[in-house]
C-alpha positions as MATLAB code, in Angstrom:
seq = 'MSEKEDTSKWVTIYPNYLDATKSARMGRRIAKADAVERPTAEDLGEALRELGVRHVVEFDKLYPRDAESHWWTPGRAKAELLNDLDIPSNPEAETKIQLIRLVAKAIPQLDGRAIRVRREEERAEKREGTKREAREELEKAQREREKKKEGGGKKKGRKKK';
ca = [
     -30.490  -48.617   -8.987;
     -34.137  -48.513   -7.931;
     -35.461  -50.620   -5.054;
     -37.517  -52.842   -7.316;
     -34.779  -53.714   -9.847;
     -34.006  -57.437  -10.063;
     -30.278  -58.096   -9.692;
     -30.706  -61.915   -9.413;
     -29.343  -62.462  -12.950;
     -26.339  -60.104  -12.438;
     -22.953  -61.565  -11.688;
     -21.531  -61.444   -8.182;
     -17.962  -60.295   -7.575;
     -16.326  -60.656   -4.157;
     -13.028  -58.870   -3.387;
     -11.442  -62.372   -2.868;
     -11.969  -63.076   -6.569;
      -9.169  -60.658   -7.496;
      -7.069  -60.513   -4.341;
      -3.410  -61.339   -5.029;
      -2.814  -62.210   -1.405;
      -5.438  -65.037   -1.538;
      -4.889  -68.524   -2.918;
      -7.226  -70.154   -5.441;
      -8.571  -72.237   -2.569;
      -9.445  -69.041   -0.687;
     -11.341  -67.777   -3.682;
      -9.023  -66.026   -6.122;
     -10.465  -66.532   -9.544;
      -7.773  -64.909  -11.760;
      -4.031  -65.374  -12.130;
      -1.927  -63.795   -9.389;
      -0.174  -61.638  -12.019;
      -3.510  -60.093  -12.995;
      -4.762  -59.688   -9.387;
      -4.421  -56.806   -6.982;
      -3.514  -56.732   -3.299;
      -6.363  -56.364   -0.773;
      -9.123  -54.909   -2.958;
     -12.310  -53.781   -1.143;
     -15.965  -53.775   -2.110;
     -15.612  -50.009   -2.466;
     -12.798  -50.555   -5.015;
     -14.981  -52.919   -6.944;
     -17.787  -50.403   -7.109;
     -15.513  -47.571   -8.148;
     -13.900  -49.714  -10.859;
     -17.233  -50.909  -12.254;
     -18.410  -47.314  -12.408;
     -15.201  -46.362  -14.363;
     -15.905  -49.250  -16.758;
     -19.488  -48.070  -17.288;
     -21.103  -51.251  -15.992;
     -24.350  -51.031  -14.050;
     -23.769  -52.402  -10.563;
     -24.724  -52.319   -6.937;
     -22.329  -52.707   -3.976;
     -23.636  -54.649   -0.986;
     -21.417  -53.953    2.011;
     -23.417  -56.228    4.375;
     -22.618  -59.372    2.390;
     -19.711  -61.745    3.308;
     -17.742  -64.194    1.171;
     -18.653  -67.606    2.588;
     -15.543  -69.522    1.497;
     -12.986  -67.529    3.483;
     -13.799  -66.788    7.147;
     -10.809  -64.381    7.388;
     -12.285  -62.082    4.695;
     -15.426  -61.653    6.823;
     -13.398  -59.260    9.010;
     -10.989  -57.701    6.587;
     -12.899  -57.421    3.234;
     -16.659  -57.513    3.784;
     -18.990  -56.745    0.940;
     -19.484  -57.657   -2.701;
     -20.500  -56.099   -5.963;
     -23.294  -57.313   -8.273;
     -22.756  -56.248  -11.840;
     -24.923  -56.437  -14.944;
     -22.876  -58.501  -17.377;
     -25.591  -58.609  -20.127;
     -28.308  -56.036  -20.478;
     -31.972  -56.855  -21.334;
     -31.100  -57.416  -24.979;
     -28.261  -59.876  -24.074;
     -25.672  -57.330  -25.119;
     -22.562  -57.128  -22.876;
     -22.593  -54.035  -20.645;
     -18.915  -53.591  -21.514;
     -17.797  -54.809  -24.943;
     -14.458  -55.996  -23.515;
     -16.200  -58.293  -20.963;
     -18.512  -60.961  -22.343;
     -17.881  -63.406  -19.493;
     -17.634  -63.032  -15.746;
     -13.892  -63.851  -15.683;
     -13.234  -61.212  -18.372;
     -15.153  -58.714  -16.265;
     -13.198  -59.618  -13.146;
      -9.892  -59.128  -15.067;
     -11.043  -55.720  -16.336;
     -12.018  -54.686  -12.753;
      -8.616  -55.860  -11.446;
      -6.846  -53.913  -14.195;
      -8.884  -50.764  -13.401;
      -8.445  -50.773   -9.597;
      -4.749  -49.642   -9.431;
      -5.655  -46.490  -11.367;
      -8.416  -45.442   -8.989;
      -7.801  -42.213   -7.053;
      -9.669  -43.410   -3.970;
      -7.623  -46.597   -3.834;
      -4.364  -44.682   -4.065;
      -5.399  -42.570   -1.122;
      -6.483  -45.593    0.899;
      -3.328  -47.522    0.203;
      -1.117  -44.552    1.146;
      -3.011  -44.195    4.468;
      -2.637  -47.913    5.165;
       1.103  -47.732    4.528;
       1.399  -44.714    6.830;
      -0.405  -46.567    9.569;
       1.765  -49.671    9.092;
       4.941  -47.545    9.268;
       3.643  -45.936   12.513;
       2.838  -49.376   14.009;
       6.227  -50.655   12.980;
       7.927  -47.749   14.700;
       5.915  -48.379   17.836;
       6.760  -52.049   17.760;
      10.471  -51.242   17.235;
      10.468  -48.947   20.294;
       8.708  -51.564   22.432;
      11.177  -54.223   21.295;
      14.129  -51.927   22.175;
      12.644  -51.228   25.637;
      12.137  -54.943   26.242;
      15.710  -55.771   25.185;
      17.049  -53.035   27.465;
      15.048  -54.417   30.460;
      16.314  -57.898   29.718;
      19.916  -56.698   29.612;
      19.497  -54.963   32.955;
      17.996  -58.146   34.548;
      20.948  -60.233   33.239;
      23.420  -57.691   34.583;
      21.814  -57.887   38.061;
      21.923  -61.723   37.957;
      25.596  -61.816   37.051;
      27.215  -59.626   39.658;
      24.940  -57.427   41.546;
      23.526  -57.941   45.013;
      24.818  -59.586   48.199;
      24.984  -63.275   48.730;
      22.163  -64.669   50.648;
      22.708  -66.859   53.638;
      23.108  -66.808   57.332;
      24.462  -63.730   59.024;
      27.805  -64.177   60.772;
      28.089  -63.315   64.423;
];
Protein backbone atom coordinates (compact mmCIF):
# COMPACT_ATOMS: atom_id res chain seq x y z
CA MET A 1 0.00 0.00 0.00
CA SER A 2 1.35 3.41 -0.89
CA GLU A 3 1.56 6.24 1.61
CA LYS A 4 -1.13 8.27 -0.16
CA GLU A 5 -3.74 5.52 -0.47
CA ASP A 6 -6.99 6.34 1.30
CA THR A 7 -8.12 3.55 3.63
CA SER A 8 -10.92 5.55 5.28
CA LYS A 9 -13.58 3.53 3.40
CA TRP A 10 -12.00 0.17 4.21
CA VAL A 11 -13.44 -1.96 7.02
CA THR A 12 -11.62 -2.17 10.34
CA ILE A 13 -11.08 -5.54 12.00
CA TYR A 14 -9.74 -5.77 15.54
CA PRO A 15 -8.55 -9.13 16.96
CA ASN A 16 -11.35 -8.92 19.56
CA TYR A 17 -13.94 -9.28 16.78
CA LEU A 18 -13.00 -12.92 16.33
CA ASP A 19 -11.55 -13.88 19.72
CA ALA A 20 -13.32 -16.89 21.23
CA THR A 21 -12.11 -15.93 24.71
CA LYS A 22 -13.96 -12.59 24.58
CA SER A 23 -17.64 -12.01 25.23
CA ALA A 24 -19.89 -10.08 22.88
CA ARG A 25 -19.72 -7.21 25.35
CA MET A 26 -15.93 -7.21 25.04
CA GLY A 27 -16.21 -6.98 21.27
CA ARG A 28 -16.59 -10.44 19.76
CA ARG A 29 -18.69 -10.02 16.59
CA ILE A 30 -19.13 -13.63 15.49
CA ALA A 31 -20.40 -16.80 17.14
CA LYS A 32 -18.01 -18.44 19.59
CA ALA A 33 -18.10 -21.61 17.47
CA ASP A 34 -16.71 -19.65 14.50
CA ALA A 35 -14.17 -17.67 16.53
CA VAL A 36 -10.52 -18.49 17.31
CA GLU A 37 -8.61 -18.19 20.57
CA ARG A 38 -6.36 -15.15 21.05
CA PRO A 39 -5.85 -13.98 17.46
CA THR A 40 -3.31 -11.22 16.87
CA ALA A 41 -3.15 -8.34 14.39
CA GLU A 42 -0.37 -10.29 12.67
CA ASP A 43 -2.75 -13.26 12.28
CA LEU A 44 -5.36 -10.94 10.75
CA GLY A 45 -2.88 -9.62 8.21
CA GLU A 46 -1.63 -13.09 7.29
CA ALA A 47 -5.19 -14.42 6.87
CA LEU A 48 -6.25 -11.45 4.74
CA ARG A 49 -3.20 -11.99 2.54
CA GLU A 50 -4.15 -15.66 2.12
CA LEU A 51 -7.69 -14.59 1.17
CA GLY A 52 -6.34 -12.17 -1.44
CA VAL A 53 -7.87 -9.08 0.19
CA ARG A 54 -5.98 -5.78 0.06
CA HIS A 55 -5.25 -4.71 3.60
CA VAL A 56 -2.97 -2.84 5.94
CA VAL A 57 -2.07 -3.87 9.50
CA GLU A 58 -1.74 -1.07 12.04
CA PHE A 59 0.12 -2.35 15.10
CA ASP A 60 -0.05 0.99 16.93
CA LYS A 61 -3.87 1.05 17.16
CA LEU A 62 -5.82 -0.21 20.18
CA TYR A 63 -9.36 -1.54 20.53
CA PRO A 64 -11.13 1.10 22.63
CA ARG A 65 -13.88 -1.12 24.04
CA ASP A 66 -11.69 -3.57 25.95
CA ALA A 67 -8.88 -2.09 28.07
CA GLU A 68 -7.36 -5.55 28.65
CA SER A 69 -6.76 -6.01 24.93
CA HIS A 70 -4.56 -2.90 24.89
CA TRP A 71 -1.85 -4.99 26.56
CA TRP A 72 -2.42 -8.43 25.11
CA THR A 73 -3.68 -7.88 21.55
CA PRO A 74 -2.74 -4.46 20.22
CA GLY A 75 -3.26 -3.64 16.59
CA ARG A 76 -5.91 -3.91 13.93
CA ALA A 77 -6.29 -4.59 10.23
CA LYS A 78 -8.01 -2.38 7.69
CA ALA A 79 -9.27 -4.34 4.70
CA GLU A 80 -10.74 -3.32 1.37
CA LEU A 81 -14.18 -4.94 1.31
CA LEU A 82 -15.25 -3.41 -2.02
CA ASN A 83 -12.85 -2.21 -4.70
CA ASP A 84 -13.24 1.03 -6.71
CA LEU A 85 -15.91 -0.61 -8.90
CA ASP A 86 -17.94 -1.73 -5.83
CA ILE A 87 -17.02 -5.36 -6.48
CA PRO A 88 -16.16 -7.43 -3.37
CA SER A 89 -12.42 -8.01 -2.95
CA ASN A 90 -13.26 -11.62 -2.12
CA PRO A 91 -16.38 -13.12 -3.74
CA GLU A 92 -17.20 -15.02 -0.53
CA ALA A 93 -17.26 -11.84 1.57
CA GLU A 94 -19.78 -9.19 0.57
CA THR A 95 -20.23 -7.88 4.12
CA LYS A 96 -17.90 -7.10 7.00
CA ILE A 97 -19.26 -9.99 9.10
CA GLN A 98 -18.74 -12.45 6.23
CA LEU A 99 -15.16 -11.21 5.90
CA ILE A 100 -14.56 -11.60 9.65
CA ARG A 101 -15.89 -15.18 9.48
CA LEU A 102 -13.59 -15.96 6.53
CA VAL A 103 -10.61 -14.53 8.39
CA ALA A 104 -11.49 -16.57 11.51
CA LYS A 105 -11.77 -19.69 9.36
CA ALA A 106 -8.37 -19.03 7.72
CA ILE A 107 -6.38 -18.27 10.89
CA PRO A 108 -6.09 -21.85 12.25
CA GLN A 109 -4.46 -22.99 8.99
CA LEU A 110 -1.73 -20.31 9.08
CA ASP A 111 1.81 -21.62 9.49
CA GLY A 112 2.92 -18.57 11.48
CA ARG A 113 0.06 -18.98 13.92
CA ALA A 114 0.81 -22.67 14.48
CA ILE A 115 4.40 -21.81 15.38
CA ARG A 116 3.31 -18.98 17.71
CA VAL A 117 0.69 -21.14 19.49
CA ARG A 118 3.22 -23.95 19.98
CA ARG A 119 5.73 -21.50 21.52
CA GLU A 120 3.06 -20.08 23.83
CA GLU A 121 2.11 -23.58 24.98
CA GLU A 122 5.76 -24.42 25.67
CA ARG A 123 6.17 -21.22 27.73
CA ALA A 124 2.98 -21.98 29.64
CA GLU A 125 4.19 -25.51 30.43
CA LYS A 126 7.53 -24.13 31.62
CA ARG A 127 5.76 -21.55 33.83
CA GLU A 128 3.46 -24.26 35.20
CA GLY A 129 6.47 -26.44 36.08
CA THR A 130 8.13 -23.51 37.84
CA LYS A 131 4.90 -22.75 39.73
CA ARG A 132 4.56 -26.39 40.76
CA GLU A 133 8.14 -26.44 42.11
CA ALA A 134 7.58 -23.21 44.05
CA ARG A 135 4.31 -24.58 45.47
CA GLU A 136 6.06 -27.79 46.57
CA GLU A 137 8.84 -25.81 48.29
CA LEU A 138 6.28 -23.64 50.07
CA GLU A 139 4.34 -26.69 51.27
CA LYS A 140 7.57 -28.29 52.52
CA ALA A 141 8.51 -25.14 54.47
CA GLN A 142 5.01 -24.99 55.99
CA ARG A 143 5.24 -28.64 57.10
CA GLU A 144 8.60 -27.96 58.74
CA ARG A 145 7.22 -24.94 60.60
CA GLU A 146 4.23 -26.95 61.84
CA LYS A 147 6.55 -29.72 62.95
CA LYS A 148 8.62 -27.26 65.00
CA LYS A 149 5.51 -25.81 66.62
CA GLU A 150 4.18 -29.22 67.67
CA GLY A 151 7.07 -30.71 69.54
CA GLY A 152 10.35 -29.07 68.97
CA GLY A 153 12.16 -26.65 71.21
CA LYS A 154 12.36 -26.10 74.96
CA LYS A 155 9.63 -24.62 77.06
CA LYS A 156 10.16 -21.01 77.81
CA GLY A 157 9.92 -19.72 81.30
CA ARG A 158 12.00 -18.94 84.35
CA LYS A 159 15.13 -20.90 84.99
CA LYS A 160 15.12 -23.10 88.10
CA LYS A 161 17.80 -22.56 90.69
